[in-house]
A tleap script that builds the chain and sets N, CA, C and O, in Angstrom:
source leaprc.protein.ff14SB
mol = sequence {
  NMET THR ASN THR GLN LYS TRP ARG VAL PHE
  GLU LYS ASN VAL ARG ARG ILE VAL GLU ASP
  TYR PHE LYS THR SER PHE PRO GLN ASP GLY
  PHE VAL ASP ILE LYS GLY LYS SER LYS LYS
  PHE ASP PHE VAL ASP ALA LYS ASN LYS ILE
  VAL GLY ASP ALA LYS PHE TYR SER PHE THR
  LYS GLY GLY ASN ARG PRO SER ALA LYS PHE
  SER THR LEU ASN GLU TYR VAL TRP LEU LEU
  GLN LYS LEU PRO ASN SER TRP LYS LYS PHE
  LEU VAL ILE GLY VAL ASP LYS ASN LEU VAL
  LYS LYS TYR VAL GLY GLU TYR LYS PRO TRP
  LEU GLU ASN VAL LEU VAL PHE TYR SER ASP
  GLY GLU SER SER LEU LYS LYS ILE CLYS
}
set mol.1.N position { -2.269 3.141 -50.491 }
set mol.1.CA position { -0.642 2.843 -50.679 }
set mol.1.C position { -0.327 3.613 -49.487 }
set mol.1.O position { -1.083 4.436 -48.970 }
set mol.2.N position { 1.348 3.157 -48.902 }
set mol.2.CA position { 1.366 3.773 -47.776 }
set mol.2.C position { 2.605 5.198 -48.505 }
set mol.2.O position { 2.940 5.333 -49.681 }
set mol.3.N position { 2.923 5.844 -47.594 }
set mol.3.CA position { 4.002 7.297 -47.893 }
set mol.3.C position { 4.932 7.045 -48.676 }
set mol.3.O position { 5.374 7.679 -49.635 }
set mol.4.N position { 5.364 5.576 -47.989 }
set mol.4.CA position { 6.921 5.177 -48.699 }
set mol.4.C position { 6.623 4.677 -50.158 }
set mol.4.O position { 7.474 4.980 -50.994 }
set mol.5.N position { 5.612 4.006 -50.553 }
set mol.5.CA position { 5.107 3.509 -51.808 }
set mol.5.C position { 4.608 4.466 -52.767 }
set mol.5.O position { 4.621 4.226 -53.974 }
set mol.6.N position { 4.059 5.808 -52.155 }
set mol.6.CA position { 3.979 6.894 -52.983 }
set mol.6.C position { 5.239 7.529 -53.194 }
set mol.6.O position { 5.550 8.090 -54.245 }
set mol.7.N position { 6.004 7.427 -52.118 }
set mol.7.CA position { 7.561 8.353 -52.767 }
set mol.7.C position { 8.301 7.601 -53.791 }
set mol.7.O position { 8.952 8.204 -54.644 }
set mol.8.N position { 8.236 6.271 -53.753 }
set mol.8.CA position { 8.968 5.389 -54.678 }
set mol.8.C position { 8.473 5.583 -55.899 }
set mol.8.O position { 9.311 5.598 -56.801 }
set mol.9.N position { 6.835 5.807 -56.330 }
set mol.9.CA position { 6.353 5.892 -57.378 }
set mol.9.C position { 6.828 7.401 -57.966 }
set mol.9.O position { 7.268 7.589 -59.100 }
set mol.10.N position { 6.647 8.378 -56.983 }
set mol.10.CA position { 6.926 9.755 -57.306 }
set mol.10.C position { 8.309 9.682 -57.945 }
set mol.10.O position { 8.402 9.884 -59.156 }
set mol.11.N position { 9.472 9.388 -57.162 }
set mol.11.CA position { 10.732 9.293 -57.824 }
set mol.11.C position { 10.999 8.714 -59.078 }
set mol.11.O position { 11.708 9.307 -59.891 }
set mol.12.N position { 10.344 7.265 -59.390 }
set mol.12.CA position { 10.311 6.718 -60.345 }
set mol.12.C position { 9.926 7.576 -61.619 }
set mol.12.O position { 10.725 7.707 -62.546 }
set mol.13.N position { 8.591 8.190 -61.627 }
set mol.13.CA position { 8.061 9.000 -62.500 }
set mol.13.C position { 8.994 10.300 -62.697 }
set mol.13.O position { 9.479 10.523 -63.806 }
set mol.14.N position { 9.253 11.213 -61.526 }
set mol.14.CA position { 10.364 12.271 -61.852 }
set mol.14.C position { 11.416 11.953 -62.454 }
set mol.14.O position { 11.825 12.543 -63.453 }
set mol.15.N position { 12.087 10.787 -61.807 }
set mol.15.CA position { 13.484 10.350 -62.773 }
set mol.15.C position { 13.300 10.289 -64.287 }
set mol.15.O position { 14.300 10.502 -64.973 }
set mol.16.N position { 12.082 10.010 -64.920 }
set mol.16.CA position { 11.680 9.870 -66.157 }
set mol.16.C position { 11.525 11.126 -66.539 }
set mol.16.O position { 12.123 11.439 -67.568 }
set mol.17.N position { 10.827 12.022 -65.951 }
set mol.17.CA position { 10.554 13.332 -66.302 }
set mol.17.C position { 11.994 14.049 -66.238 }
set mol.17.O position { 12.315 14.603 -67.289 }
set mol.18.N position { 12.809 14.121 -65.296 }
set mol.18.CA position { 14.010 14.688 -65.521 }
set mol.18.C position { 14.823 14.405 -66.549 }
set mol.18.O position { 15.526 15.267 -67.077 }
set mol.19.N position { 14.789 13.004 -66.969 }
set mol.19.CA position { 15.859 12.685 -68.103 }
set mol.19.C position { 15.287 13.173 -69.223 }
set mol.19.O position { 16.251 13.486 -69.920 }
set mol.20.N position { 14.048 13.492 -69.968 }
set mol.20.CA position { 13.601 14.087 -70.687 }
set mol.20.C position { 13.954 15.337 -70.553 }
set mol.20.O position { 14.566 15.737 -71.543 }
set mol.21.N position { 13.798 16.223 -69.616 }
set mol.21.CA position { 13.896 17.650 -69.415 }
set mol.21.C position { 15.596 17.915 -69.849 }
set mol.21.O position { 16.016 18.722 -70.678 }
set mol.22.N position { 16.428 16.914 -68.962 }
set mol.22.CA position { 17.618 17.312 -69.203 }
set mol.22.C position { 18.713 16.413 -70.902 }
set mol.22.O position { 19.852 16.599 -71.329 }
set mol.23.N position { 17.824 15.704 -71.244 }
set mol.23.CA position { 18.147 14.925 -72.379 }
set mol.23.C position { 19.508 13.970 -71.859 }
set mol.23.O position { 20.619 13.869 -72.380 }
set mol.24.N position { 18.907 13.271 -70.525 }
set mol.24.CA position { 20.285 12.239 -70.337 }
set mol.24.C position { 19.730 11.212 -69.470 }
set mol.24.O position { 18.516 11.020 -69.404 }
set mol.25.N position { 20.465 10.638 -68.897 }
set mol.25.CA position { 19.706 9.228 -68.220 }
set mol.25.C position { 20.314 9.412 -66.762 }
set mol.25.O position { 21.409 9.974 -66.775 }
set mol.26.N position { 19.923 9.122 -65.746 }
set mol.26.CA position { 20.650 9.069 -64.571 }
set mol.26.C position { 20.300 7.561 -63.791 }
set mol.26.O position { 19.169 7.098 -63.640 }
set mol.27.N position { 21.285 7.086 -63.451 }
set mol.27.CA position { 21.249 5.952 -62.618 }
set mol.27.C position { 21.063 5.952 -61.348 }
set mol.27.O position { 21.464 6.830 -60.583 }
set mol.28.N position { 20.437 4.958 -61.045 }
set mol.28.CA position { 19.804 4.927 -60.006 }
set mol.28.C position { 20.631 5.625 -58.607 }
set mol.28.O position { 21.717 5.045 -58.624 }
set mol.29.N position { 20.631 6.258 -57.821 }
set mol.29.CA position { 21.091 7.148 -56.634 }
set mol.29.C position { 22.577 7.115 -56.855 }
set mol.29.O position { 23.167 6.043 -56.715 }
set mol.30.N position { 23.277 8.287 -57.215 }
set mol.30.CA position { 24.910 8.247 -57.993 }
set mol.30.C position { 25.082 9.348 -56.837 }
set mol.30.O position { 24.384 10.231 -56.337 }
set mol.31.N position { 26.497 8.786 -56.662 }
set mol.31.CA position { 27.352 9.994 -55.556 }
set mol.31.C position { 28.438 10.688 -56.402 }
set mol.31.O position { 29.072 10.330 -57.395 }
set mol.32.N position { 28.424 11.954 -55.556 }
set mol.32.CA position { 29.354 12.986 -55.874 }
set mol.32.C position { 30.389 13.116 -54.833 }
set mol.32.O position { 30.134 12.892 -53.650 }
set mol.33.N position { 31.558 13.474 -55.255 }
set mol.33.CA position { 32.414 13.665 -54.364 }
set mol.33.C position { 32.575 15.761 -54.074 }
set mol.33.O position { 33.105 16.621 -54.777 }
set mol.34.N position { 31.940 15.836 -52.926 }
set mol.34.CA position { 32.018 17.000 -52.631 }
set mol.34.C position { 32.904 17.695 -51.429 }
set mol.34.O position { 32.582 17.918 -50.262 }
set mol.35.N position { 34.354 18.003 -52.255 }
set mol.35.CA position { 35.565 18.554 -51.444 }
set mol.35.C position { 35.816 17.438 -50.368 }
set mol.35.O position { 35.756 17.579 -49.146 }
set mol.36.N position { 36.138 16.186 -51.144 }
set mol.36.CA position { 36.794 14.812 -50.512 }
set mol.36.C position { 35.713 14.223 -49.612 }
set mol.36.O position { 36.018 13.316 -48.838 }
set mol.37.N position { 34.375 14.725 -49.677 }
set mol.37.CA position { 33.153 13.479 -49.111 }
set mol.37.C position { 32.065 13.387 -49.857 }
set mol.37.O position { 31.358 14.263 -50.357 }
set mol.38.N position { 31.991 11.941 -49.882 }
set mol.38.CA position { 31.182 11.554 -51.157 }
set mol.38.C position { 29.746 11.637 -50.421 }
set mol.38.O position { 29.587 11.283 -49.253 }
set mol.39.N position { 28.588 12.213 -51.353 }
set mol.39.CA position { 27.315 12.216 -51.079 }
set mol.39.C position { 26.589 11.361 -52.028 }
set mol.39.O position { 27.110 10.975 -53.075 }
set mol.40.N position { 25.407 11.064 -51.680 }
set mol.40.CA position { 24.538 10.398 -52.437 }
set mol.40.C position { 23.360 11.577 -52.745 }
set mol.40.O position { 22.941 12.352 -51.886 }
set mol.41.N position { 22.984 11.549 -53.950 }
set mol.41.CA position { 21.716 12.291 -54.497 }
set mol.41.C position { 21.111 11.313 -55.518 }
set mol.41.O position { 21.688 10.372 -56.065 }
set mol.42.N position { 19.774 11.736 -55.679 }
set mol.42.CA position { 18.833 10.763 -56.293 }
set mol.42.C position { 19.178 11.000 -57.732 }
set mol.42.O position { 19.036 9.953 -58.364 }
set mol.43.N position { 19.622 12.103 -58.553 }
set mol.43.CA position { 20.340 12.058 -59.846 }
set mol.43.C position { 21.428 12.461 -59.948 }
set mol.43.O position { 21.777 13.402 -59.236 }
set mol.44.N position { 22.126 11.999 -60.672 }
set mol.44.CA position { 23.642 12.337 -60.960 }
set mol.44.C position { 24.040 11.861 -62.538 }
set mol.44.O position { 23.684 10.775 -62.996 }
set mol.45.N position { 24.608 12.570 -63.075 }
set mol.45.CA position { 24.930 12.348 -64.229 }
set mol.45.C position { 26.374 13.349 -64.177 }
set mol.45.O position { 26.463 14.558 -64.392 }
set mol.46.N position { 27.517 12.292 -63.784 }
set mol.46.CA position { 28.801 13.039 -64.009 }
set mol.46.C position { 29.351 13.244 -65.014 }
set mol.46.O position { 30.228 14.108 -65.022 }
set mol.47.N position { 29.022 12.508 -66.239 }
set mol.47.CA position { 29.709 13.040 -67.578 }
set mol.47.C position { 29.290 14.366 -67.933 }
set mol.47.O position { 30.139 15.162 -68.333 }
set mol.48.N position { 27.817 14.774 -67.815 }
set mol.48.CA position { 27.558 15.901 -68.153 }
set mol.48.C position { 27.162 17.183 -66.852 }
set mol.48.O position { 26.590 18.267 -66.963 }
set mol.49.N position { 27.640 16.617 -65.885 }
set mol.49.CA position { 28.117 17.232 -64.663 }
set mol.49.C position { 26.164 17.967 -64.576 }
set mol.49.O position { 25.823 19.081 -64.974 }
set mol.50.N position { 25.251 16.908 -63.947 }
set mol.50.CA position { 23.845 17.492 -63.723 }
set mol.50.C position { 23.736 16.445 -62.281 }
set mol.50.O position { 23.994 15.248 -62.155 }
set mol.51.N position { 23.310 17.327 -61.430 }
set mol.51.CA position { 23.029 16.681 -60.221 }
set mol.51.C position { 21.956 17.304 -59.515 }
set mol.51.O position { 21.942 18.522 -59.338 }
set mol.52.N position { 20.862 16.382 -59.012 }
set mol.52.CA position { 19.390 16.969 -58.099 }
set mol.52.C position { 19.145 15.720 -57.324 }
set mol.52.O position { 19.656 14.604 -57.222 }
set mol.53.N position { 18.098 16.419 -56.796 }
set mol.53.CA position { 17.590 15.513 -56.041 }
set mol.53.C position { 16.009 15.631 -55.965 }
set mol.53.O position { 15.582 16.714 -56.363 }
set mol.54.N position { 14.933 14.593 -55.467 }
set mol.54.CA position { 13.835 15.109 -55.485 }
set mol.54.C position { 13.157 14.879 -54.005 }
set mol.54.O position { 13.581 14.088 -53.163 }
set mol.55.N position { 12.035 15.722 -53.869 }
set mol.55.CA position { 11.648 15.414 -52.228 }
set mol.55.C position { 10.183 15.355 -52.229 }
set mol.55.O position { 9.575 16.111 -52.988 }
set mol.56.N position { 9.472 14.453 -51.383 }
set mol.56.CA position { 8.310 14.462 -51.505 }
set mol.56.C position { 7.442 15.184 -50.336 }
set mol.56.O position { 7.021 14.511 -49.395 }
set mol.57.N position { 7.204 16.502 -50.425 }
set mol.57.CA position { 6.868 17.526 -49.215 }
set mol.57.C position { 5.440 17.912 -49.443 }
set mol.57.O position { 5.029 18.158 -50.577 }
set mol.58.N position { 4.690 17.967 -48.397 }
set mol.58.CA position { 3.634 18.721 -48.194 }
set mol.58.C position { 3.810 19.590 -46.552 }
set mol.58.O position { 4.647 19.355 -45.680 }
set mol.59.N position { 2.781 20.556 -46.548 }
set mol.59.CA position { 2.477 20.933 -45.282 }
set mol.59.C position { 2.541 19.887 -44.273 }
set mol.59.O position { 2.724 18.686 -44.468 }
set mol.60.N position { 2.321 20.660 -42.875 }
set mol.60.CA position { 1.974 19.476 -41.849 }
set mol.60.C position { 0.442 19.291 -41.894 }
set mol.60.O position { -0.373 19.977 -42.511 }
set mol.61.N position { 0.209 18.130 -41.041 }
set mol.61.CA position { -1.260 18.264 -41.488 }
set mol.61.C position { -2.405 19.474 -40.929 }
set mol.61.O position { -3.535 19.705 -41.359 }
set mol.62.N position { -1.639 20.142 -39.795 }
set mol.62.CA position { -2.372 21.632 -39.520 }
set mol.62.C position { -2.397 22.491 -40.375 }
set mol.62.O position { -3.221 23.403 -40.310 }
set mol.63.N position { -1.413 22.388 -41.468 }
set mol.63.CA position { -1.551 23.260 -42.493 }
set mol.63.C position { -0.183 24.519 -42.090 }
set mol.63.O position { -0.035 25.658 -42.532 }
set mol.64.N position { 0.414 23.959 -41.376 }
set mol.64.CA position { 1.612 24.962 -40.878 }
set mol.64.C position { 2.931 24.850 -41.680 }
set mol.64.O position { 3.378 23.804 -42.150 }
set mol.65.N position { 3.425 25.938 -41.757 }
set mol.65.CA position { 4.974 25.780 -42.536 }
set mol.65.C position { 5.808 24.569 -41.857 }
set mol.65.O position { 5.827 24.429 -40.634 }
set mol.66.N position { 6.461 23.748 -42.700 }
set mol.66.CA position { 7.036 22.661 -42.290 }
set mol.66.C position { 8.585 22.929 -42.198 }
set mol.66.O position { 9.319 22.744 -43.169 }
set mol.67.N position { 9.064 23.397 -40.919 }
set mol.67.CA position { 10.354 24.037 -40.817 }
set mol.67.C position { 11.546 22.891 -40.895 }
set mol.67.O position { 12.625 23.294 -41.329 }
set mol.68.N position { 11.454 21.555 -40.529 }
set mol.68.CA position { 12.287 20.693 -40.451 }
set mol.68.C position { 12.682 20.377 -42.233 }
set mol.68.O position { 13.793 20.421 -42.762 }
set mol.69.N position { 11.643 20.130 -42.727 }
set mol.69.CA position { 11.378 20.083 -44.128 }
set mol.69.C position { 12.321 21.185 -45.043 }
set mol.69.O position { 13.065 20.907 -45.983 }
set mol.70.N position { 12.088 22.278 -44.557 }
set mol.70.CA position { 12.877 23.491 -45.457 }
set mol.70.C position { 14.140 23.520 -44.965 }
set mol.70.O position { 15.008 23.979 -45.708 }
set mol.71.N position { 14.518 23.047 -43.634 }
set mol.71.CA position { 15.931 23.067 -43.166 }
set mol.71.C position { 16.452 21.777 -44.384 }
set mol.71.O position { 17.287 21.932 -45.275 }
set mol.72.N position { 15.748 20.662 -44.104 }
set mol.72.CA position { 16.283 19.977 -44.981 }
set mol.72.C position { 16.967 20.244 -46.573 }
set mol.72.O position { 18.038 19.904 -47.077 }
set mol.73.N position { 15.989 20.891 -46.991 }
set mol.73.CA position { 16.145 21.525 -48.519 }
set mol.73.C position { 17.083 22.466 -48.372 }
set mol.73.O position { 17.767 22.652 -49.378 }
set mol.74.N position { 17.393 23.285 -47.192 }
set mol.74.CA position { 18.377 24.219 -47.328 }
set mol.74.C position { 19.629 23.344 -47.250 }
set mol.74.O position { 20.560 23.520 -48.036 }
set mol.75.N position { 19.649 22.547 -46.450 }
set mol.75.CA position { 20.885 21.416 -46.674 }
set mol.75.C position { 21.291 21.181 -48.148 }
set mol.75.O position { 22.361 21.454 -48.694 }
set mol.76.N position { 20.342 20.693 -48.585 }
set mol.76.CA position { 20.518 20.174 -49.739 }
set mol.76.C position { 21.240 21.357 -50.967 }
set mol.76.O position { 22.181 21.192 -51.745 }
set mol.77.N position { 20.378 22.514 -50.740 }
set mol.77.CA position { 21.250 23.296 -51.695 }
set mol.77.C position { 22.257 23.806 -51.338 }
set mol.77.O position { 22.889 24.449 -52.177 }
set mol.78.N position { 22.854 23.683 -49.721 }
set mol.78.CA position { 24.272 24.348 -49.592 }
set mol.78.C position { 25.323 23.050 -50.048 }
set mol.78.O position { 26.515 23.225 -50.302 }
set mol.79.N position { 24.720 21.895 -50.090 }
set mol.79.CA position { 25.728 20.753 -50.665 }
set mol.79.C position { 25.664 20.831 -51.796 }
set mol.79.O position { 26.671 20.374 -52.336 }
set mol.80.N position { 24.635 21.360 -52.734 }
set mol.80.CA position { 24.792 21.479 -54.162 }
set mol.80.C position { 25.839 22.960 -54.624 }
set mol.80.O position { 26.593 23.055 -55.592 }
set mol.81.N position { 25.565 23.919 -53.620 }
set mol.81.CA position { 26.841 24.976 -54.120 }
set mol.81.C position { 27.903 24.710 -53.837 }
set mol.81.O position { 28.799 25.427 -54.282 }
set mol.82.N position { 28.247 23.546 -52.960 }
set mol.82.CA position { 29.726 23.256 -52.743 }
set mol.82.C position { 30.347 22.682 -54.247 }
set mol.82.O position { 31.553 22.621 -54.485 }
set mol.83.N position { 29.442 22.344 -55.051 }
set mol.83.CA position { 30.068 21.527 -56.268 }
set mol.83.C position { 30.331 23.031 -57.457 }
set mol.83.O position { 29.638 24.048 -57.443 }
set mol.84.N position { 31.189 22.833 -58.138 }
set mol.84.CA position { 31.514 23.479 -58.917 }
set mol.84.C position { 30.578 24.633 -59.868 }
set mol.84.O position { 29.457 24.124 -59.869 }
set mol.85.N position { 30.524 25.529 -60.422 }
set mol.85.CA position { 29.495 26.312 -60.941 }
set mol.85.C position { 29.189 25.996 -62.017 }
set mol.85.O position { 28.118 26.371 -62.494 }
set mol.86.N position { 30.325 24.966 -62.910 }
set mol.86.CA position { 29.891 24.243 -64.007 }
set mol.86.C position { 28.740 23.320 -64.157 }
set mol.86.O position { 28.139 22.998 -65.182 }
set mol.87.N position { 28.568 22.984 -63.007 }
set mol.87.CA position { 27.722 21.722 -62.687 }
set mol.87.C position { 26.036 22.400 -62.918 }
set mol.87.O position { 25.640 23.432 -62.377 }
set mol.88.N position { 25.448 21.768 -63.590 }
set mol.88.CA position { 23.769 21.957 -63.435 }
set mol.88.C position { 23.370 21.289 -62.398 }
set mol.88.O position { 23.643 20.095 -62.278 }
set mol.89.N position { 22.494 22.129 -61.276 }
set mol.89.CA position { 21.914 21.600 -59.897 }
set mol.89.C position { 20.537 21.871 -59.728 }
set mol.89.O position { 20.093 22.964 -60.079 }
set mol.90.N position { 19.891 21.099 -59.287 }
set mol.90.CA position { 18.493 20.994 -59.101 }
set mol.90.C position { 17.881 20.405 -58.067 }
set mol.90.O position { 18.458 19.441 -57.565 }
set mol.91.N position { 16.591 20.835 -57.513 }
set mol.91.CA position { 15.529 20.214 -56.872 }
set mol.91.C position { 14.213 19.890 -57.042 }
set mol.91.O position { 13.418 20.824 -56.935 }
set mol.92.N position { 13.739 18.686 -57.307 }
set mol.92.CA position { 12.263 18.604 -57.710 }
set mol.92.C position { 11.512 18.327 -56.006 }
set mol.92.O position { 11.763 17.643 -55.014 }
set mol.93.N position { 10.491 19.319 -56.443 }
set mol.93.CA position { 9.780 18.834 -54.941 }
set mol.93.C position { 8.045 18.599 -55.187 }
set mol.93.O position { 7.326 19.477 -55.664 }
set mol.94.N position { 7.725 17.705 -54.906 }
set mol.94.CA position { 6.323 17.239 -55.380 }
set mol.94.C position { 5.586 17.172 -53.979 }
set mol.94.O position { 6.097 17.361 -52.875 }
set mol.95.N position { 4.387 16.890 -54.248 }
set mol.95.CA position { 3.100 16.708 -53.380 }
set mol.95.C position { 2.592 18.201 -53.538 }
set mol.95.O position { 1.686 18.344 -54.359 }
set mol.96.N position { 3.045 19.361 -52.861 }
set mol.96.CA position { 2.138 20.453 -52.864 }
set mol.96.C position { 3.294 21.552 -53.341 }
set mol.96.O position { 4.436 21.720 -52.912 }
set mol.97.N position { 2.415 22.370 -54.601 }
set mol.97.CA position { 3.061 23.573 -55.295 }
set mol.97.C position { 2.958 24.604 -54.578 }
set mol.97.O position { 3.684 25.542 -54.910 }
set mol.98.N position { 2.225 24.763 -53.605 }
set mol.98.CA position { 2.157 25.996 -52.791 }
set mol.98.C position { 3.721 25.761 -51.725 }
set mol.98.O position { 4.665 26.545 -51.634 }
set mol.99.N position { 3.565 24.598 -51.125 }
set mol.99.CA position { 4.604 24.603 -50.486 }
set mol.99.C position { 6.018 24.919 -50.975 }
set mol.99.O position { 6.826 25.483 -50.237 }
set mol.100.N position { 6.344 24.506 -52.376 }
set mol.100.CA position { 7.275 24.838 -53.286 }
set mol.100.C position { 7.595 26.290 -53.520 }
set mol.100.O position { 8.732 26.760 -53.475 }
set mol.101.N position { 6.036 27.232 -53.879 }
set mol.101.CA position { 6.345 28.393 -53.760 }
set mol.101.C position { 7.025 29.093 -52.592 }
set mol.101.O position { 8.126 29.642 -52.589 }
set mol.102.N position { 6.196 28.969 -51.657 }
set mol.102.CA position { 6.373 29.508 -50.403 }
set mol.102.C position { 7.946 29.134 -50.061 }
set mol.102.O position { 8.532 30.155 -49.701 }
set mol.103.N position { 8.794 27.981 -50.066 }
set mol.103.CA position { 10.316 27.999 -50.049 }
set mol.103.C position { 10.830 28.481 -50.786 }
set mol.103.O position { 11.896 28.919 -50.356 }
set mol.104.N position { 10.622 28.732 -52.044 }
set mol.104.CA position { 11.356 30.001 -52.963 }
set mol.104.C position { 10.965 31.229 -52.521 }
set mol.104.O position { 11.810 32.111 -52.677 }
set mol.105.N position { 9.893 31.560 -51.994 }
set mol.105.CA position { 9.691 32.994 -51.722 }
set mol.105.C position { 10.627 33.417 -50.489 }
set mol.105.O position { 11.255 34.462 -50.318 }
set mol.106.N position { 10.512 32.167 -49.608 }
set mol.106.CA position { 11.586 32.520 -48.178 }
set mol.106.C position { 13.221 32.595 -48.754 }
set mol.106.O position { 14.059 33.479 -48.578 }
set mol.107.N position { 13.301 31.488 -49.402 }
set mol.107.CA position { 14.721 31.517 -49.808 }
set mol.107.C position { 15.636 31.520 -50.927 }
set mol.107.O position { 16.668 30.873 -51.105 }
set mol.108.N position { 14.909 32.583 -51.817 }
set mol.108.CA position { 15.415 32.716 -53.178 }
set mol.108.C position { 16.604 33.442 -52.828 }
set mol.108.O position { 17.594 33.042 -53.442 }
set mol.109.N position { 16.810 34.397 -52.019 }
set mol.109.CA position { 18.361 34.828 -52.378 }
set mol.109.C position { 19.409 33.687 -51.792 }
set mol.109.O position { 20.588 34.038 -51.792 }
set mol.110.N position { 19.094 32.273 -51.261 }
set mol.110.CA position { 20.060 31.506 -50.888 }
set mol.110.C position { 20.045 30.546 -52.188 }
set mol.110.O position { 20.937 29.698 -52.227 }
set mol.111.N position { 19.268 30.586 -53.088 }
set mol.111.CA position { 19.260 29.555 -54.128 }
set mol.111.C position { 20.286 29.646 -55.244 }
set mol.111.O position { 20.664 28.641 -55.848 }
set mol.112.N position { 20.705 30.799 -55.491 }
set mol.112.CA position { 21.663 31.047 -56.365 }
set mol.112.C position { 21.518 30.507 -57.722 }
set mol.112.O position { 20.640 30.840 -58.518 }
set mol.113.N position { 22.556 29.549 -57.946 }
set mol.113.CA position { 22.518 28.616 -59.142 }
set mol.113.C position { 21.566 26.984 -59.154 }
set mol.113.O position { 21.540 26.066 -59.974 }
set mol.114.N position { 21.033 27.149 -58.146 }
set mol.114.CA position { 20.064 25.860 -58.184 }
set mol.114.C position { 18.879 26.011 -58.300 }
set mol.114.O position { 18.216 26.680 -57.506 }
set mol.115.N position { 18.292 25.270 -59.554 }
set mol.115.CA position { 17.317 25.188 -60.019 }
set mol.115.C position { 16.133 24.310 -59.290 }
set mol.115.O position { 16.310 23.118 -59.035 }
set mol.116.N position { 15.026 24.934 -59.005 }
set mol.116.CA position { 13.912 24.394 -58.109 }
set mol.116.C position { 12.377 24.075 -58.943 }
set mol.116.O position { 11.544 24.933 -59.236 }
set mol.117.N position { 12.292 22.718 -59.197 }
set mol.117.CA position { 10.870 22.512 -59.955 }
set mol.117.C position { 10.024 22.151 -59.014 }
set mol.117.O position { 10.411 21.951 -57.863 }
set mol.118.N position { 8.797 22.024 -59.371 }
set mol.118.CA position { 7.742 21.214 -58.868 }
set mol.118.C position { 7.022 20.320 -59.673 }
set mol.118.O position { 6.529 20.771 -60.707 }
set mol.119.N position { 6.868 19.135 -59.392 }
set mol.119.CA position { 6.444 18.249 -59.819 }
set mol.119.C position { 5.156 17.430 -59.459 }
set mol.119.O position { 5.146 16.909 -58.344 }
set mol.120.N position { 3.953 17.239 -60.362 }
set mol.120.CA position { 2.822 16.280 -59.786 }
set mol.120.C position { 3.616 14.926 -59.741 }
set mol.120.O position { 2.961 14.265 -58.935 }
set mol.121.N position { 4.452 14.308 -60.077 }
set mol.121.CA position { 4.850 13.172 -59.863 }
set mol.121.C position { 4.225 12.285 -61.100 }
set mol.121.O position { 4.275 11.065 -60.944 }
set mol.122.N position { 3.850 12.606 -61.880 }
set mol.122.CA position { 3.224 11.597 -62.639 }
set mol.122.C position { 3.710 12.156 -64.269 }
set mol.122.O position { 4.147 11.318 -65.058 }
set mol.123.N position { 3.611 13.391 -64.618 }
set mol.123.CA position { 3.613 13.945 -66.052 }
set mol.123.C position { 4.768 15.642 -66.174 }
set mol.123.O position { 5.572 16.082 -66.996 }
set mol.124.N position { 4.319 16.010 -65.102 }
set mol.124.CA position { 4.643 17.339 -64.938 }
set mol.124.C position { 5.997 17.929 -64.707 }
set mol.124.O position { 6.795 17.002 -64.566 }
set mol.125.N position { 6.473 18.878 -64.628 }
set mol.125.CA position { 7.664 19.530 -64.303 }
set mol.125.C position { 7.635 21.156 -64.668 }
set mol.125.O position { 7.768 21.707 -65.761 }
set mol.126.N position { 7.427 21.674 -63.445 }
set mol.126.CA position { 7.352 23.224 -63.673 }
set mol.126.C position { 8.499 24.037 -62.877 }
set mol.126.O position { 8.480 24.345 -61.686 }
set mol.127.N position { 9.234 24.236 -63.576 }
set mol.127.CA position { 10.198 25.520 -63.179 }
set mol.127.C position { 9.976 26.367 -62.240 }
set mol.127.O position { 9.378 27.321 -62.739 }
set mol.128.N position { 10.189 26.559 -60.847 }
set mol.128.CA position { 9.652 27.618 -59.873 }
set mol.128.C position { 10.382 28.630 -59.752 }
set mol.128.O position { 9.859 29.708 -59.470 }
set mol.129.N position { 11.887 28.509 -59.954 }
set mol.129.CA position { 13.066 29.068 -59.888 }
set mol.129.C position { 14.452 28.477 -60.510 }
set mol.129.O position { 15.504 29.102 -60.379 }
savepdb mol mol.pdb
quit
């Protein structure tokens, strides 16, 4: 199975898992207005004001810190924080639980009201922050 195929299976399974967690449904690829600019997220429930995204990340092949992936996560956190405080905001990161813990450890002060979960992409969802 290619990485793209693995990502699609991961996102499909995570959608089911977070729908159960938040007790709502998330239509495919929703859009939210962030200060006049439309942004696509993997999970949007505008009625209940819940928005999140899933990332399928691991360390580099050499086991190094994935700087570009951490930058992308920070971009999503920044965008989520532009939404009103009344919204529930989250990221689900899969593949490597240690990567999620390292990311949260490094950037916890910036995460404020954004929940960060790890998922195995099959059935589990573990809140890391």
